[in-house]
C-alpha positions in Angstrom: 0.0 0.0 0.0 0.9 3.7 -0.4 1.1 6.7 1.9 0.6 10.0 0.2 2.2 13.0 2.0 1.0 16.5 1.2 3.1 19.4 2.6 0.8 22.4 2.9 0.9 26.1 3.9 -2.3 28.1 3.5 -3.8 25.8 0.9 -7.5 25.7 2.1 -8.8 26.4 -1.4 -7.2 23.5 -3.1 -6.2 20.8 -0.6 -9.5 19.1 -0.4 -9.5 18.4 -4.1 -6.0 16.8 -3.9 -7.0 14.7 -0.8 -10.2 13.4 -2.4 -8.4 12.6 -5.6 -5.7 10.4 -4.0 -8.1 8.8 -1.6 -9.9 7.5 -4.7 -6.9 5.3 -5.5 -7.2 1.7 -4.4 -3.4 1.8 -3.6 -3.7 4.5 -1.0 -4.2 3.5 2.6 -3.0 6.7 4.2 -3.0 10.4 3.4 -0.9 12.6 5.6 -1.0 16.4 5.4 2.0 18.1 7.0 0.8 21.6 7.8 3.4 24.3 7.9 1.6 26.4 10.5 -1.1 27.6 8.1 -3.0 30.8 9.1 -6.1 29.9 7.0 -8.5 27.0 7.2 -6.1 24.4 5.7 -6.1 22.0 8.8 -9.9 21.9 9.1 -10.5 21.4 5.4 -7.8 18.7 5.2 -9.3 16.8 8.1 -12.8 17.1 6.7 -11.5 15.6 3.4 -10.2 12.6 5.3 -6.5 13.2 5.8 -4.5 12.8 8.9 -3.0 16.2 9.7 0.2 17.0 11.6 1.7 20.4 12.2 5.4 20.6 11.3 7.9 21.4 14.1 9.5 24.1 12.1 8.8 26.2 9.0 10.0 24.9 5.6 9.0 22.2 3.2 12.0 20.1 4.1 10.9 19.8 7.7 7.4 18.9 6.6 8.7 16.2 4.2 11.1 14.8 6.8 8.4 14.5 9.4 6.0 13.1 6.8 8.5 10.3 6.2 8.7 9.6 9.9 4.9 9.5 10.3 4.2 7.3 7.3 3.4 3.7 7.9 3.9 2.3 4.4 7.1 1.6 2.5 5.9 3.3 -0.7 5.6 7.1 -0.4 4.2 9.7 -2.8 4.7 13.4 -2.2 2.3 15.8 -3.9 2.0 19.6 -3.9 -1.2 20.8 -2.2 -2.0 23.7 -4.7 -2.5 21.7 -7.9 -5.9 20.8 -9.1 -5.0 19.3 -12.4 -3.4 16.0 -11.3 -4.5 13.1 -13.5 -6.9 10.7 -11.6 -4.3 7.9 -11.7 -1.4 10.1 -10.5 -0.6 7.7 -7.6 -0.6 4.7 -9.9 1.7 6.5 -12.4 4.2 7.6 -9.7 4.4 4.2 -7.9 4.4 1.7 -10.8 8.2 1.8 -11.2 8.6 1.2 -7.5 6.1 -1.7 -7.4 7.7 -3.2 -10.5 11.1 -2.8 -8.8 12.5 -0.9 -11.8 13.3 2.2 -9.8 14.0 3.3 -6.2 13.0 6.9 -6.7 10.6 8.6 -9.1 10.5 12.2 -10.3 7.5 13.6 -12.1 7.7 15.4 -15.4 5.0 17.6 -16.7 4.1 20.6 -18.8 3.2 23.8 -17.1 2.9 27.5 -17.5 6.2 28.5 -15.9 9.7 27.0 -15.0 12.2 29.9 -15.0 14.3 28.7 -12.1 14.6 25.3 -13.7 15.8 26.5 -17.0 17.9 29.5 -15.9 19.5 28.1 -12.7 19.0 24.4 -12.0 19.8 22.9 -15.4 22.9 25.0 -16.1 24.3 24.2 -12.6 23.5 20.5 -13.0 25.3 20.5 -16.3 28.4 21.8 -14.5 28.4 19.7 -11.4 26.1 16.7 -12.0 25.8 16.3 -15.8 24.2 12.8 -15.4 21.1 14.6 -14.0 20.5 16.8 -17.0 18.4 14.1 -18.5 15.6 15.0 -16.1 13.3 17.6 -17.6 11.8 18.7 -14.3 14.6 18.5 -11.7 12.8 20.8 -9.3 9.6 18.9 -9.3 8.1 18.4 -5.8 5.9 15.6 -7.0 7.9 12.5 -6.2 7.7 8.9 -5.1 10.2 6.7 -3.2 10.8 4.0 -0.7 10.6 5.0 2.9 13.6 3.0 3.9 15.8 5.0 1.4 14.2 8.4 1.8 14.6 8.3 5.6 18.4 8.5 5.0 18.2 11.8 3.1 19.4 15.2 4.3 16.5 17.5 3.5 16.9 21.2 3.0 14.4 23.4 4.8 13.9 25.8 1.8 13.3 25.8 -1.9 16.5 23.6 -2.3 14.8 20.6 -0.9 13.5 19.0 -4.1 16.8 19.3 -6.1 18.7 18.2 -3.0 16.7 15.0 -2.8 17.4 14.3 -6.5 21.1 14.8 -6.1 21.3 12.8 -2.9 19.4 9.9 -4.5 21.9 10.1 -7.4 24.9 10.1 -5.0 23.4 7.1 -3.1 23.4 5.2 -6.4 19.6 4.9 -6.4 17.8 3.9 -9.6 15.9 7.0 -10.6 13.3 7.4 -13.3 11.0 10.2 -14.5 7.3 9.7 -15.1 5.1 12.1 -17.1 1.9 13.2 -15.3 0.7 15.5 -18.0 -0.2 19.2 -17.6 -0.3 20.8 -14.2 -1.3 24.2 -13.2 -0.5 26.0 -9.9 0.0 29.6 -8.7 2.7 31.6 -10.4 5.5 32.8 -8.1 6.1 36.5 -7.7 9.4 37.7 -9.0 10.8 38.3 -5.6 10.0 34.7 -4.7 11.7 33.5 -7.8 14.9 35.3 -6.8 14.8 33.7 -3.4 14.1 30.3 -5.0 17.1 30.7 -7.4 19.4 31.4 -4.5 18.3 28.5 -2.4 18.3 26.1 -5.3 21.8 27.2 -6.3 23.0 26.8 -2.7 21.6 23.2 -2.5 23.3 22.1 -5.7 26.6 23.8 -5.0 26.8 22.4 -1.5 26.5 18.9 -2.9 28.9 19.7 -5.7 31.7 21.3 -3.8 33.9 18.2 -3.8 33.6 18.3 -7.6 34.3 22.0 -8.1 37.7 23.7 -7.5 36.0 26.6 -5.8 32.5 27.8 -5.1 33.2 31.3 -6.3 34.5 29.9 -9.6 31.3 27.8 -9.9 29.1 30.8 -9.2 30.8 32.8 -11.9 30.1 30.0 -14.4 26.5 30.1 -13.4 26.3 33.8 -14.1 27.6 33.2 -17.6 25.2 30.3 -18.1 22.2 32.2 -16.9 22.9 35.0 -19.2 23.0 32.7 -22.2 19.8 31.0 -21.1 18.0 34.3 -20.8 18.9 35.0 -24.5 16.8 32.0 -25.4 13.8 33.2 -23.5 13.0 36.6 -24.9 9.8 37.9 -23.3 9.1 40.5 -25.9 8.3 37.8 -28.5 6.2 35.6 -26.3 2.9 35.0 -27.9 4.1 34.8 -31.5 3.2 31.5 -33.1 5.9 30.9 -35.7 9.7 30.6 -35.6 12.6 30.5 -38.0 15.9 29.0 -36.8 19.2 29.4 -38.7 22.5 27.5 -38.5 25.5 29.8 -38.4 28.6 28.3 -40.0 28.3 28.2 -43.8 24.7 29.3 -43.5 24.4 32.8 -42.1 28.2 33.1 -42.4 30.0 32.5 -45.7 32.5 30.3 -43.8 33.2 28.5 -40.5 34.1 30.5 -37.4 36.6 27.9 -36.0 38.2 27.2 -39.4 38.7 31.0 -39.9 39.9 31.4 -36.3 42.5 28.7 -36.8 43.9 30.5 -39.8 43.8 34.0 -38.3 44.9 33.0 -34.8 47.5 30.5 -35.8 46.3 27.0 -34.8 45.4 25.3 -38.1 47.6 22.2 -37.5 46.3 21.7 -34.0 42.7 21.9 -35.2 43.2 19.4 -38.0 44.8 17.0 -35.5 41.8 17.3 -33.1 39.2 16.9 -35.9 40.8 14.0 -37.6 41.5 12.0 -34.4 38.4 12.5 -32.3 35.0 11.1 -33.4 33.2 11.8 -30.1 31.4 15.1 -30.3 31.9 16.0 -26.7 35.6 15.3 -26.6 36.1 17.1 -29.9 34.2 20.2 -28.6 36.2 20.3 -25.4 39.6 19.9 -27.2 38.8 22.5 -29.8 37.9 25.0 -27.1 41.4 24.6 -25.6 42.7 26.2 -28.8 40.9 29.4 -27.9 42.8 29.7 -24.6 44.5 33.1 -24.1 42.6 34.9 -26.8 40.7 38.0 -25.9 37.1 38.7 -26.6 38.1 41.3 -29.1 40.3 38.9 -31.0 37.4 36.4 -31.1 34.9 39.0 -32.4 37.4 40.3 -34.9 37.4 36.8 -36.4 33.6 36.8 -36.6 33.7 40.2 -38.3 36.3 38.9 -40.8 33.8 36.3 -42.1 31.3 37.8 -44.6 27.6 37.4 -43.7 25.3 36.3 -46.5 24.7 39.5 -48.3 20.9 39.7 -47.9 20.7 38.1 -44.4 19.9 41.3 -42.6 17.2 42.3 -45.2 15.6 38.8 -45.0 15.7 38.5 -41.2 14.1 41.9 -40.9 11.3 40.9 -43.2 10.8 37.5 -41.5 10.4 39.3 -38.2 8.0 41.8 -39.7 5.9 38.9 -40.7 5.5 37.8 -37.1 8.2 35.1 -36.7 10.5 34.6 -33.7 14.0 34.4 -35.3 17.2 32.9 -33.9 20.4 30.9 -34.3 21.3 27.4 -33.1 24.9 26.5 -33.5 27.5 24.1 -32.3 30.0 27.0 -32.3 30.3 29.5 -29.3 27.7 31.7 -27.7 30.0 34.7 -27.8 30.1 34.3 -31.6 26.4 33.6 -32.1 25.3 36.4 -29.8 27.5 38.9 -31.8 25.9 37.8 -35.0 22.4 37.7 -33.4 22.9 41.4 -32.4 24.1 42.3 -35.9 21.1 40.9 -37.5 18.5 41.9 -34.9 17.5 38.3 -34.1 15.6 37.3 -31.0 17.9 34.6 -29.5 20.9 32.4 -30.0 21.8 29.0 -28.5 25.4 27.7 -28.7 28.2 26.1 -26.6 29.3 28.5 -23.9 32.9 29.6 -24.3 34.2 30.6 -20.9 36.1 33.9 -20.3 38.0 35.2 -17.3 39.0 38.9 -17.4 37.8 39.0 -21.0 40.3 36.3 -22.0 39.2 32.8 -23.1 40.1 30.1 -20.5 40.0 27.2 -23.0 36.9 25.8 -21.2 33.5 25.3 -22.8 30.1 24.3 -21.4 27.4 22.5 -23.4 23.9 23.9 -22.4 21.4 21.3 -21.3 19.3 22.3 -24.3 21.5 20.2 -26.6 21.5 17.0 -24.5 19.4 14.0 -25.2 16.3 13.6 -23.1 13.1 11.6 -23.0 11.5 13.8 -25.8 14.5 13.3 -28.1 13.6 11.9 -31.5 17.1 10.8 -32.5 19.8 8.7 -30.8 22.5 11.4 -30.7 23.6 12.4 -27.2 24.1 16.0 -28.5 21.8 17.4 -31.1 20.3 20.6 -32.3 16.9 19.0 -32.6 16.8 18.8 -28.8 17.2 22.6 -28.7 14.4 22.9 -31.2 12.1 21.0 -28.9 13.0 23.0 -25.9 12.5 26.3 -27.7 9.1 25.0 -29.0 8.1 24.4 -25.4 9.6 27.7 -24.1 7.9 29.8 -26.7 4.7 27.7 -26.9 5.2 27.3 -30.6 4.2 24.0 -32.2 7.2 22.3 -33.8 5.3 22.1 -37.1 5.3 25.9 -37.1 9.1 26.1 -36.9 11.3 26.5 -40.0 15.0 25.4 -39.7 17.7 26.3 -42.2 21.1 24.5 -42.3 23.8 23.1 -44.5 25.6 20.2 -42.9 25.4 16.8 -41.2 24.9 18.5 -37.8 21.7 20.1 -39.2 20.0 16.9 -40.5 18.0 16.1 -37.4 16.9 19.7 -36.8 15.9 20.2 -40.5 14.0 16.8 -40.5 12.2 17.4 -37.3 10.8 20.9 -37.9 7.6 21.5 -39.7 9.6 23.0 -42.6 13.2 22.1 -43.2 15.5 24.0 -45.6 18.8 22.9 -47.0 20.9 26.0 -47.7 23.5 25.9 -50.5 24.5 22.4 -49.4 26.1 19.4 -51.1 25.2 17.1 -48.3 23.0 14.5 -50.0 21.4 13.3 -46.8 20.4 16.8 -45.7 19.1 17.5 -49.2 17.0 14.3 -49.0 15.3 15.2 -45.7 14.8 18.9 -46.4 11.4 20.1 -47.6 13.1 22.9 -49.7 16.5 23.4 -51.3 18.1 26.8 -51.6 20.8 26.4 -54.2 22.2 29.9 -54.2 23.9 31.9 -51.4 20.9 34.1 -50.9 18.0 34.0 -48.4 15.6 35.7 -50.7 14.1 32.4 -51.7 13.3 31.8 -48.0 10.7 34.6 -48.2 8.6 32.4 -50.5 8.8 29.6 -48.0 7.9 31.5 -44.8 5.0 33.5 -46.2 
């Protein structure tokens, strides 16, 4: 049997619905509400709905969860938020099936929802730095979880917003089998911006505390987070929310009449080293890391001088301006560097760019690079690549609430095949790649984007 634990603070309006929903499950023999000293009618409503109610000994969700584990009489536990009225009727069954089947020790919920800023701007970038194995989880901050009491009782629980990510990391460090279960669409109260700021700090603290042995210094890690957050924000432009169509461009040999790293190797003097890395490393991650080392010691000005030395397709600005006038969100996805794509994005007046994040210290490249979580394979991935632009497309589709069939992707090489194939409209741009040309819906055979205006009417 299952115990459902519901931490609650001033949830009188919604908690009855949640209790009645889970009590309808034949698996549930116990519903515990851990009240965090509510000042409204939460306790009375919860009791009337049939839950056992305890008042937590101290403020904070972590204390409520810890005490809920102590009070529970069943081995299988499900934790649900008290303010959500859109749980599916079989939420308990969905969350506990991997535990009952003995295919997992801990279950995180995934879902679609109307928010998630702290997840995308803080949690995922930090996890990619310190716990990259956990970037596969689409909702690492989800508070709807299920686990075995014997294991969960061993956890160190934070008393603030860091509790949920802390549990996930601790389970990972314990070597627990973790899975993610989709529970559909959920809807809860939007957090005020001041609360989001507090949440960001506490989530960051929980991750960094557990990752300190893996990082050379906390201050260095926090600096990396600042860089990552800035890049993530570029992919979430509020001023274009609500538009229903998107156009995404590759950069190298598409927007640019050349490749950034090839041109940089010639102008900055590391051609032989680049050839050595490219010809002896098939793994995309290793190759990306090694190529970044060639940028070490070069200033931001030197990097952008290289970008400016590569001609942009002559009519790119004209066409991008017109595409945006027609109501499209417009951006770049590249396996080059964010400092490069952002520069080009600004030149062309685009809305966003997503690329690997070249690290700088004192405006000088350190030779380190970070791969944003957007690129990494996840449960929604439609291809087998561990790193793929098509994963970015799906994330942007979700962020901007634009159906993937309403996204047009333009590229020229092997690395663009999945992206071009997956979007509603795929365009091969002046490419001799036979596979790309096969999967593309349209071929542009001249170095001009004018034909694109006939495609994105």
